[in-house]
N, C-alpha and C positions, 0 to 999 in steps of 0.2 A: 106319385108316387105307391114307390117297387114295393114288395118284401123279399126280408132278405130268407129263405130258410138252410141253420146252421147245420155242418156237416156232423152231428151229432149219429153214436150208432143207439142205435133201435134194439129195444129188450124186450120180448115174447118168452114167454110158456112152452117150452120145448114142446116136440112133440114126436112121435116118431119117425116124423118121415122125415126128422134131424139127425137119426140114432147116421144113416150115413158117413155125413161128417164131422158128428163128434166122434164117430171111431176112426177118423183120420188123422184127426190132431192126438187121442186122447196115450198110443201107443209112444206118440214123439215127445211126450212129453214127460211119462213113467214107466221106472224102469219094468214095471209093474200094475199093468193098469188095468181099471174097471174094464170089466166088460162089455159087451152088449146087453147082454139080458139081466146087467145090475142096474144097468139105465131103462128098458124095457118095466123091469120089476118096478123101477123106482115111480116112472110115469103110473102103473096101472093102480101103485098104491094111493097115488094121487098127494104123492107128495110135491113141495113146490119144489121144479124143474125151469129150469130157463137157459133162455139163449140167446147171447148178444151178438150182431149182428153193425157188420162194420165196412163200409162201401164193396157191398156184396159180397162180402166175407164170413166167417164163423172167427168172430175175434174170441170169445168167451162162454162158459156157458157153469151153471152149476146148478147144485140139486140141497132141499135144506127138509129134511124130516120135522113137523110137529111132537111135541113129545107133551107131559103135562107141566104145564108152566113153563115150558124151555121150549126152542128150537134146539135142532144141535145141526149142523153145518156139516153135510156129505163129503161133499164136491163142490170146488173151487176149483176152475179151468182155466187158462187165458193157453193159447195159441201161440208154439214159442215164437215166432213172429212180433205177437205183440207181448210179450211180458216189459215190463217194466215200461208202460207208456199212460194209466191211470184207469184201461181196464177192470182189472181186477177190484182194485179200490171203489169204483165203478162198481160193478156188481156186489159185492161187499156191503156199499150201504144202501142198495138195494134189499138186501135180507134181514141187514136192519132192521130197515121198513119195515118187510113184511110181519119181521117179530115181532114190532110196537105192536104191528094193528091185528096180529092174533091175541095183544096182551103177556104175554110171554114176557119172565123177568130173566133172563138170561141168554144168551146165546151160547151156544160149548159148540168146539171141534176140537179134533187130533192133528196134531202135526208134527211130521218130521225136524229131530233137531238137525237134521244135515240140511234141512229146506229155509236156506238162510233170509230167499226171500219175502216168500210167504210169511212166515215170522217177523219179521221187520212190518208187514204190511199187518199182522192182525195187532201187533204189538203198541202201534202208528194209533192204530183205532179207538186203544185201552183193551184191547184183549190182554189180560193175565196166564200164569202158569198157575194152573193148580191143583196139578199130579200128574204122575204119569205112568202109560200103559204100561209096560218092561213087554221086551220080544213082540207086540206087537203088529208094526208092520215087517213083511219081506224084504231080505235085500241081496244085493249081491254078496254082498257078506256071511249070508245068514239070515238074522230078522235082526231088525233096530225098533227102538222106544220111539211111542209116542208122549209126545206130549201134549196133556188134555188145558184144550184154553176155556175162559168166562168170556165174556164181559154181559155185566149186572146193567139192567136194561132199568 
């Protein structure tokens, strides 16, 4: 009898040594990417920062912050070549499990109205739009609103 190990993504806490790879991905998928300092500060602050690796490469990463009774998903990113293959969904499920483990009552996030793929993913997972932050994100055309989405746990 032999054991077959499935080729599955590896999910682990983000370390500062991951930031070179994260910073290779971030500017390729966002017009206004997070800076290295944003990630360093998140790690130092003790936020729940994770990377997902598959076939030796970085495919996704994200940052979750705990608040009073709620968690705030600050960043959920999938490398351009790996988008729409289930990695973002898997990472989102991981963050929802963490939120439940922390006994949070809801998960909050902001998303650009123009980010149709992310909005669809969040909607499929039960997130609903609960408010709008006007002129929240910088954009090529000036500013773009943020949709605040929430998931009750």
